[in-house]
N, CA, C, O and CB atoms as a CASP TS submission, in Angstrom:
PFRMAT TS
TARGET T0000
AUTHOR 0000-0000-0000
METHOD Language model
MODEL 1
PARENT N/A
ATOM      1  N   MET     1     130.495 129.769  87.329  1.00  0.00           N
ATOM      2  CA  MET     1     129.375 129.198  86.420  1.00  0.00           C
ATOM      3  C   MET     1     128.150 130.597  86.953  1.00  0.00           C
ATOM      4  O   MET     1     127.813 131.667  86.446  1.00  0.00           O
ATOM      5  CB  MET     1     128.837 127.120  86.936  1.00  0.00           C
ATOM      6  N   PHE     2     127.727 129.730  88.422  1.00  0.00           N
ATOM      7  CA  PHE     2     126.736 130.400  89.077  1.00  0.00           C
ATOM      8  C   PHE     2     127.328 131.822  90.255  1.00  0.00           C
ATOM      9  O   PHE     2     128.534 131.856  90.499  1.00  0.00           O
ATOM     10  CB  PHE     2     125.936 129.105  89.864  1.00  0.00           C
ATOM     11  N   ASP     3     126.821 132.409  90.606  1.00  0.00           N
ATOM     12  CA  ASP     3     127.372 133.360  91.162  1.00  0.00           C
ATOM     13  C   ASP     3     126.579 133.657  92.465  1.00  0.00           C
ATOM     14  O   ASP     3     126.817 134.618  93.196  1.00  0.00           O
ATOM     15  CB  ASP     3     127.489 134.414  90.239  1.00  0.00           C
ATOM     16  N   THR     4     125.197 132.331  92.768  1.00  0.00           N
ATOM     17  CA  THR     4     124.414 132.581  94.100  1.00  0.00           C
ATOM     18  C   THR     4     123.962 131.213  94.225  1.00  0.00           C
ATOM     19  O   THR     4     124.369 130.346  93.453  1.00  0.00           O
ATOM     20  CB  THR     4     123.133 133.758  94.099  1.00  0.00           C
ATOM     21  N   ILE     5     123.392 131.046  94.872  1.00  0.00           N
ATOM     22  CA  ILE     5     122.668 129.997  94.988  1.00  0.00           C
ATOM     23  C   ILE     5     121.555 129.957  94.605  1.00  0.00           C
ATOM     24  O   ILE     5     121.014 128.931  94.192  1.00  0.00           O
ATOM     25  CB  ILE     5     122.622 129.659  95.924  1.00  0.00           C
ATOM     26  N   GLU     6     120.868 131.402  94.700  1.00  0.00           N
ATOM     27  CA  GLU     6     119.450 130.355  94.356  1.00  0.00           C
ATOM     28  C   GLU     6     119.294 130.744  93.145  1.00  0.00           C
ATOM     29  O   GLU     6     118.329 131.421  92.787  1.00  0.00           O
ATOM     30  CB  GLU     6     117.914 130.519  95.232  1.00  0.00           C
ATOM     31  N   GLN     7     120.787 130.128  91.922  1.00  0.00           N
ATOM     32  CA  GLN     7     120.557 130.533  90.650  1.00  0.00           C
ATOM     33  C   GLN     7     121.164 129.015  90.316  1.00  0.00           C
ATOM     34  O   GLN     7     121.093 128.610  89.156  1.00  0.00           O
ATOM     35  CB  GLN     7     121.302 132.078  90.049  1.00  0.00           C
ATOM     36  N   VAL     8     121.862 128.044  91.523  1.00  0.00           N
ATOM     37  CA  VAL     8     122.105 127.025  91.266  1.00  0.00           C
ATOM     38  C   VAL     8     121.192 126.432  91.546  1.00  0.00           C
ATOM     39  O   VAL     8     121.125 125.371  90.926  1.00  0.00           O
ATOM     40  CB  VAL     8     122.993 126.669  91.595  1.00  0.00           C
ATOM     41  N   GLN     9     119.636 126.777  92.876  1.00  0.00           N
ATOM     42  CA  GLN     9     119.182 126.437  93.188  1.00  0.00           C
ATOM     43  C   GLN     9     117.928 126.204  91.368  1.00  0.00           C
ATOM     44  O   GLN     9     117.564 125.158  90.830  1.00  0.00           O
ATOM     45  CB  GLN     9     119.199 127.079  94.536  1.00  0.00           C
ATOM     46  N   ASP    10     117.720 127.277  91.077  1.00  0.00           N
ATOM     47  CA  ASP    10     116.822 127.595  89.406  1.00  0.00           C
ATOM     48  C   ASP    10     116.784 126.543  88.173  1.00  0.00           C
ATOM     49  O   ASP    10     115.984 126.047  87.380  1.00  0.00           O
ATOM     50  CB  ASP    10     117.586 128.953  88.567  1.00  0.00           C
ATOM     51  N   LYS    11     118.352 126.515  88.565  1.00  0.00           N
ATOM     52  CA  LYS    11     118.812 125.561  87.045  1.00  0.00           C
ATOM     53  C   LYS    11     118.768 124.013  87.886  1.00  0.00           C
ATOM     54  O   LYS    11     118.880 123.104  87.064  1.00  0.00           O
ATOM     55  CB  LYS    11     120.937 126.041  86.166  1.00  0.00           C
ATOM     56  N   ALA    12     118.674 123.660  88.880  1.00  0.00           N
ATOM     57  CA  ALA    12     118.508 122.160  89.050  1.00  0.00           C
ATOM     58  C   ALA    12     116.619 121.913  89.245  1.00  0.00           C
ATOM     59  O   ALA    12     116.021 120.838  89.190  1.00  0.00           O
ATOM     60  CB  ALA    12     119.580 121.609  90.668  1.00  0.00           C
ATOM     61  N   THR    13     116.285 122.700  89.377  1.00  0.00           N
ATOM     62  CA  THR    13     114.893 123.187  89.523  1.00  0.00           C
ATOM     63  C   THR    13     114.477 122.894  87.812  1.00  0.00           C
ATOM     64  O   THR    13     113.702 121.942  87.719  1.00  0.00           O
ATOM     65  CB  THR    13     114.788 125.046  90.176  1.00  0.00           C
ATOM     66  N   ARG    14     114.773 123.404  86.726  1.00  0.00           N
ATOM     67  CA  ARG    14     114.644 123.935  85.452  1.00  0.00           C
ATOM     68  C   ARG    14     115.047 121.630  85.337  1.00  0.00           C
ATOM     69  O   ARG    14     114.196 120.743  85.270  1.00  0.00           O
ATOM     70  CB  ARG    14     116.100 125.790  84.742  1.00  0.00           C
ATOM     71  N   TRP    15     116.301 121.510  85.357  1.00  0.00           N
ATOM     72  CA  TRP    15     116.808 120.221  84.715  1.00  0.00           C
ATOM     73  C   TRP    15     116.010 119.731  85.416  1.00  0.00           C
ATOM     74  O   TRP    15     116.553 118.627  85.457  1.00  0.00           O
ATOM     75  CB  TRP    15     118.238 119.662  84.715  1.00  0.00           C
ATOM     76  N   LEU    16     114.783 119.566  86.283  1.00  0.00           N
ATOM     77  CA  LEU    16     114.172 118.627  87.335  1.00  0.00           C
ATOM     78  C   LEU    16     113.225 118.509  86.235  1.00  0.00           C
ATOM     79  O   LEU    16     113.187 117.588  85.419  1.00  0.00           O
ATOM     80  CB  LEU    16     113.663 119.129  89.003  1.00  0.00           C
ATOM     81  N   TRP    17     112.472 119.518  86.288  1.00  0.00           N
ATOM     82  CA  TRP    17     111.188 119.376  85.474  1.00  0.00           C
ATOM     83  C   TRP    17     111.625 118.756  84.278  1.00  0.00           C
ATOM     84  O   TRP    17     110.994 117.701  84.212  1.00  0.00           O
ATOM     85  CB  TRP    17     110.417 120.734  85.159  1.00  0.00           C
ATOM     86  N   THR    18     112.514 118.876  83.114  1.00  0.00           N
ATOM     87  CA  THR    18     113.062 118.802  81.799  1.00  0.00           C
ATOM     88  C   THR    18     112.960 117.035  82.260  1.00  0.00           C
ATOM     89  O   THR    18     112.196 116.176  81.820  1.00  0.00           O
ATOM     90  CB  THR    18     114.802 119.783  81.370  1.00  0.00           C
ATOM     91  N   TYR    19     113.971 116.934  83.235  1.00  0.00           N
ATOM     92  CA  TYR    19     113.787 115.852  83.473  1.00  0.00           C
ATOM     93  C   TYR    19     112.780 114.269  83.203  1.00  0.00           C
ATOM     94  O   TYR    19     112.869 113.141  82.719  1.00  0.00           O
ATOM     95  CB  TYR    19     113.837 116.261  84.219  1.00  0.00           C
ATOM     96  N   ASN    20     111.818 115.204  83.927  1.00  0.00           N
ATOM     97  CA  ASN    20     110.368 114.347  84.728  1.00  0.00           C
ATOM     98  C   ASN    20     109.166 114.103  83.682  1.00  0.00           C
ATOM     99  O   ASN    20     108.415 113.145  83.503  1.00  0.00           O
ATOM    100  CB  ASN    20     109.557 115.437  86.144  1.00  0.00           C
ATOM    101  N   HIS    21     109.340 115.835  82.832  1.00  0.00           N
ATOM    102  CA  HIS    21     108.590 116.208  81.802  1.00  0.00           C
ATOM    103  C   HIS    21     108.767 115.643  80.242  1.00  0.00           C
ATOM    104  O   HIS    21     108.117 114.877  79.532  1.00  0.00           O
ATOM    105  CB  HIS    21     108.747 117.514  81.852  1.00  0.00           C
ATOM    106  N   GLU    22     109.626 116.191  80.129  1.00  0.00           N
ATOM    107  CA  GLU    22     110.414 116.694  77.945  1.00  0.00           C
ATOM    108  C   GLU    22     111.033 114.867  77.900  1.00  0.00           C
ATOM    109  O   GLU    22     110.614 114.183  76.967  1.00  0.00           O
ATOM    110  CB  GLU    22     112.865 118.733  77.749  1.00  0.00           C
ATOM    111  N   ARG    23     111.864 114.302  78.790  1.00  0.00           N
ATOM    112  CA  ARG    23     112.744 113.233  78.514  1.00  0.00           C
ATOM    113  C   ARG    23     112.249 112.035  78.670  1.00  0.00           C
ATOM    114  O   ARG    23     112.133 111.448  79.747  1.00  0.00           O
ATOM    115  CB  ARG    23     113.802 113.273  79.196  1.00  0.00           C
ATOM    116  N   PRO    24     111.851 111.517  77.284  1.00  0.00           N
ATOM    117  CA  PRO    24     111.562 109.911  77.552  1.00  0.00           C
ATOM    118  C   PRO    24     112.384 108.576  78.318  1.00  0.00           C
ATOM    119  O   PRO    24     113.597 108.442  78.474  1.00  0.00           O
ATOM    120  CB  PRO    24     111.462 109.464  76.295  1.00  0.00           C
ATOM    121  N   ASN    25     111.869 108.150  78.508  1.00  0.00           N
ATOM    122  CA  ASN    25     112.722 106.928  79.669  1.00  0.00           C
ATOM    123  C   ASN    25     112.746 105.874  78.872  1.00  0.00           C
ATOM    124  O   ASN    25     111.626 105.394  78.695  1.00  0.00           O
ATOM    125  CB  ASN    25     111.913 106.392  81.267  1.00  0.00           C
ATOM    126  N   MET    26     113.565 105.367  78.356  1.00  0.00           N
ATOM    127  CA  MET    26     113.846 104.366  77.916  1.00  0.00           C
ATOM    128  C   MET    26     113.386 102.551  78.545  1.00  0.00           C
ATOM    129  O   MET    26     113.023 101.516  77.986  1.00  0.00           O
ATOM    130  CB  MET    26     115.086 104.764  77.891  1.00  0.00           C
ATOM    131  N   ALA    27     113.704 103.028  80.176  1.00  0.00           N
ATOM    132  CA  ALA    27     112.737 102.199  80.699  1.00  0.00           C
ATOM    133  C   ALA    27     111.648 101.748  80.803  1.00  0.00           C
ATOM    134  O   ALA    27     111.128 100.650  80.604  1.00  0.00           O
ATOM    135  CB  ALA    27     112.690 102.245  81.213  1.00  0.00           C
ATOM    136  N   LEU    28     111.195 103.135  81.289  1.00  0.00           N
ATOM    137  CA  LEU    28     109.514 103.536  81.247  1.00  0.00           C
ATOM    138  C   LEU    28     108.596 102.847  79.526  1.00  0.00           C
ATOM    139  O   LEU    28     107.388 102.634  79.428  1.00  0.00           O
ATOM    140  CB  LEU    28     109.474 105.800  81.263  1.00  0.00           C
ATOM    141  N   GLY    29     109.562 102.665  78.501  1.00  0.00           N
ATOM    142  CA  GLY    29     108.694 102.468  77.545  1.00  0.00           C
ATOM    143  C   GLY    29     108.647 103.500  76.427  1.00  0.00           C
ATOM    144  O   GLY    29     108.216 103.467  75.274  1.00  0.00           O
ATOM    145  N   GLY    30     109.295 104.508  77.238  1.00  0.00           N
ATOM    146  CA  GLY    30     109.442 105.488  75.643  1.00  0.00           C
ATOM    147  C   GLY    30     109.320 106.829  76.379  1.00  0.00           C
ATOM    148  O   GLY    30     109.733 107.853  75.834  1.00  0.00           O
ATOM    149  N   ILE    31     108.681 106.861  77.787  1.00  0.00           N
ATOM    150  CA  ILE    31     107.178 107.942  78.062  1.00  0.00           C
ATOM    151  C   ILE    31     108.557 108.414  79.112  1.00  0.00           C
ATOM    152  O   ILE    31     109.665 107.923  79.326  1.00  0.00           O
ATOM    153  CB  ILE    31     104.994 107.160  78.933  1.00  0.00           C
ATOM    154  N   THR    32     107.817 109.627  79.609  1.00  0.00           N
ATOM    155  CA  THR    32     108.804 110.794  80.002  1.00  0.00           C
ATOM    156  C   THR    32     107.604 109.589  81.473  1.00  0.00           C
ATOM    157  O   THR    32     106.721 108.761  81.246  1.00  0.00           O
ATOM    158  CB  THR    32     108.738 113.228  79.306  1.00  0.00           C
ATOM    159  N   PRO    33     108.459 110.312  83.434  1.00  0.00           N
ATOM    160  CA  PRO    33     108.596 109.562  84.731  1.00  0.00           C
ATOM    161  C   PRO    33     106.889 110.618  84.373  1.00  0.00           C
ATOM    162  O   PRO    33     105.934 109.869  84.163  1.00  0.00           O
ATOM    163  CB  PRO    33     110.239 109.827  86.322  1.00  0.00           C
ATOM    164  N   ALA    34     106.578 112.024  84.317  1.00  0.00           N
ATOM    165  CA  ALA    34     105.286 111.986  83.921  1.00  0.00           C
ATOM    166  C   ALA    34     104.123 111.643  83.648  1.00  0.00           C
ATOM    167  O   ALA    34     103.013 111.686  84.178  1.00  0.00           O
ATOM    168  CB  ALA    34     105.254 112.087  83.613  1.00  0.00           C
ATOM    169  N   MET    35     104.780 111.139  82.314  1.00  0.00           N
ATOM    170  CA  MET    35     103.274 110.217  81.794  1.00  0.00           C
ATOM    171  C   MET    35     103.585 108.971  82.338  1.00  0.00           C
ATOM    172  O   MET    35     102.744 108.235  81.823  1.00  0.00           O
ATOM    173  CB  MET    35     102.919 109.985  79.944  1.00  0.00           C
ATOM    174  N   LYS    36     104.133 108.437  82.909  1.00  0.00           N
ATOM    175  CA  LYS    36     103.919 107.109  83.663  1.00  0.00           C
ATOM    176  C   LYS    36     103.100 107.465  85.109  1.00  0.00           C
ATOM    177  O   LYS    36     102.277 106.627  85.478  1.00  0.00           O
ATOM    178  CB  LYS    36     105.515 106.341  83.989  1.00  0.00           C
ATOM    179  N   LEU    37     103.272 108.525  85.834  1.00  0.00           N
ATOM    180  CA  LEU    37     103.113 108.716  86.655  1.00  0.00           C
ATOM    181  C   LEU    37     101.168 108.757  86.943  1.00  0.00           C
ATOM    182  O   LEU    37     100.375 108.190  87.696  1.00  0.00           O
ATOM    183  CB  LEU    37     104.063 109.705  86.752  1.00  0.00           C
ATOM    184  N   ALA    38     101.119 109.549  86.090  1.00  0.00           N
ATOM    185  CA  ALA    38      99.278 109.534  85.020  1.00  0.00           C
ATOM    186  C   ALA    38      98.656 108.776  84.648  1.00  0.00           C
ATOM    187  O   ALA    38      97.426 108.724  84.641  1.00  0.00           O
ATOM    188  CB  ALA    38      99.037 109.945  83.806  1.00  0.00           C
ATOM    189  N   MET    39      99.399 108.065  84.279  1.00  0.00           N
ATOM    190  CA  MET    39      98.910 106.378  84.234  1.00  0.00           C
ATOM    191  C   MET    39      98.483 105.923  85.272  1.00  0.00           C
ATOM    192  O   MET    39      97.316 105.991  85.656  1.00  0.00           O
ATOM    193  CB  MET    39      99.893 105.359  83.938  1.00  0.00           C
ATOM    194  N   ALA    40      99.576 105.313  85.935  1.00  0.00           N
ATOM    195  CA  ALA    40      99.149 104.919  87.448  1.00  0.00           C
ATOM    196  C   ALA    40      98.069 105.397  88.095  1.00  0.00           C
ATOM    197  O   ALA    40      97.327 104.544  88.582  1.00  0.00           O
ATOM    198  CB  ALA    40     100.059 105.227  88.325  1.00  0.00           C
ATOM    199  N   ALA    41      97.798 106.460  88.225  1.00  0.00           N
ATOM    200  CA  ALA    41      96.841 107.859  88.979  1.00  0.00           C
ATOM    201  C   ALA    41      95.517 106.737  88.287  1.00  0.00           C
ATOM    202  O   ALA    41      94.329 107.037  88.408  1.00  0.00           O
ATOM    203  CB  ALA    41      97.084 110.226  88.076  1.00  0.00           C
TER
END
């Protein structure tokens, strides 16, 4: 699946960005974690 550790790190980084910026979280009222953080600032 992956040939190098760099490929694994890139995939994990992209997944984490998507999770925090694009995926609504029902526990946060249907907004993304990034939106929740911005509202708290």
